[in-house]
C-alpha angles and dihedrals in degrees: 000000000000124000092243092054092047091052093046090049094049093047089051092051092052093046091049087057093042118019091195094058108120136209088243090057091048092050091049091052089056093042091239135128112263094225092051092049091050091056092047092049092049093049093247095118136038110208125214119260096256091056092046092050091050091052093046091047090051088054092046093239113178118248094251094058089043092057091050093051094047089051089052091049090051090051092047093051091054093050094052114100128188093215098088127053113250125224105270122244118222125215120240090245092059096040097093092046100051106031104084119111095242093049090050091051090045093055090048093048092050087064089063109097092227093060101043097082116081091227087066097050093099087061089047091053089052090047091056095038091243131136110247089245092055091048090053091049091052092048091052091049094048090049091052092058095044099252092122139012120218108211116185103300100345140066129231115199112222099175101060133183101006092180097147139032101250095191105101101219137068123261131169089251091053092050090048094053094045091052092047093054089047089053089052090050090053092049089050090060090062101033109032122072112250093243090060097053144035128212121175140154134199120199113193142160111244140173113252087235090065096056093090090051092051090051088052091052089051092047091050091048089051092051092049090052091048089050090051090052093049093052088075119073091200131041134191106187139044117221132180115220113199123193125174142165120191139153120264093187120025 
């Protein structure tokens, strides 16, 4: 088992016992920063061995499991390369400001060469079905929280590839964004030619013990797709990639 999966499982257990139990309370019980813990649980950060040991000792993990997790951390650290941009984690404080479907599409669109110059922002507004004034307001808000940097007449995107919600708990904003993207996926079935999209499902019986492994497979697939995107210095389309696993029968 990986440390991220162990932490997610433990947090889920505590929240099942107490639905009001928060990530901040969980982080406090482990003597860790909530933002750091969020990045570890979402797979965005690989902690050093002393930190991992301190966390596992706080959770009373047996020595055998500790050795397995430390070996996994060592392997993960070797596999990480600085050559590709990683999907960006978002702090809890900025979560409500960024995670709205139009903002997510705005950040992605600003990475297209044609929309970076200020002279093309009217076209960007039309592309997103926004009034120019609303686009300007969104750009100002995103700059204030450090998601973008407006330099002279161009924009640099700081928070790149926000393809998942890294905060490992449910909020009303998170539910709203997930539903909005599902609605877009349904519209695409009717409106987008088959050769330009892919929609598939897989319904399978599994052991509850394998759920963490399935989530890890999805996370690795997400990372590989992100790395493929970052190999290109220029892009000409914006796509949503949706991945989900959920029970049909509990």
